[in-house]
N, C-alpha and C positions, 0 to 999 in steps of 0.2 A: 314738163315739170322737172325740177332737179331731183337728185337723190338725197338731198339734205333731210335729216330727220326734223320733224316738226311737232309742236305742241298745239297746232290748230288743225286737227284732223278733218273737220267738216269742210273748211274753206280750201284745204289742200285737195281734197277729193273733188270739190266743186270746180276748181280750176283745171284739174286733170280731165274731168268730163267736158268742160268747156273747150279744151284744146283737142279733144278727141273727135272721132268720126260722127258722133251723135250728140252734139252740144245741147239739143233740145231736151235731153234727159234731165237737165237741171230743173226743168219745170216740175218733175216728180219729187223734188227735194224741198219745195216751198210749202209753207203753211197756207191755210185758207185766208188768213188775215195778213199775208205777206205785204211788205212795203219796201221800196228801194229808192235810192238816188245814186245814179252813176254819173259823175261829172267827168266828161271825156274831153280833155284839152288836147288840141293838136299843136299847140305852141305858137300859133300865128295870131294870137289874140282872140281866137274863136274857141268856144267850148259848147258842148251839147250836154244837157242834163236830162237823162232818161229817168223820170221820177214818176212814181205811182205804185201800182200793184202788179198783179200778174200780167195785165195787158202791156204795161211799160216794159216788163222783162221780155215779153214776146217781141215787142218792137225793137228792143236792143238786139236780140238774137237775129232778127231778120236783116239788120243792116250790117252785121259783122262780116268780115272777110274770113270765112271759115277756112282753117288750115294754113292761114298766112301768118298770123300772130300767135305767139305762145307765151304763157305766163310762167315765170321762174321765181321760186321762193328765195328770198334773201334772209328773212327772219319772221318768226311767228310766235304767238303766245295765246294762251287761253286763261280766262279768269271766269269761273262759273260757267254761265251759258254764253259768254261773249268770247269771240275769237278775233284776233288782230293779225293781219297778214301784210307784210311789206314785200313787194316784189318788183320784178323788172319784166317789161314786155319786150319781146324780141320779134323782129320780122326777118324770117330766113336766117335765124341765128344771130343777127346783128341787133344789139340793144337799141331800142327805139324810145322807150319811156319808162318812168318809174310809176308805181301805183301803190296805194295803201287801201286795204279793204277791212271793214269792220262788220262783223255779222253777229246776230244773236240767234241761237238755236233754241227752239221751244222744248218743252218736256217730252214731246213726241218725237224729237230728233229731226225736226224740219226747220228750215231757215225762216225766221219770222221777219227780220229786218236786215237790210244790207245797205251799206254806204261805201262807195268806191270813189276815190279821186285819182285821176291819172294826169301826168304832165310829162312832156318831153323836155322840159326846161331844167330838170334836176335829176342827178344820178346818185344812187346810194352805193354803187360799186366802185 
């Protein structure tokens, strides 16, 4: 993650954990009624949608190239329980894709909903 200040503290911490040595720790941050959709485009006309609840997140984590890609904040904001995070994915420090994440944090401080879209076809930097 970058050192840029943020107003989306939950998602900022989420991506820092995801990029760290124990990415499975994010499973401790989700609510019992958690749902997600991660649309992962590789730019070749193919995309994978990891959608569902906890099991879908476990499946997403299992297929990741741990330690290869890192998430870097470009901008973020929070409105009530909703956080929006615009970022860049880098592979070995080289920009690979842009992504946007939207999350809703419940009253207990756990992530209830997560929507992420990733594309290598557009850059915000």
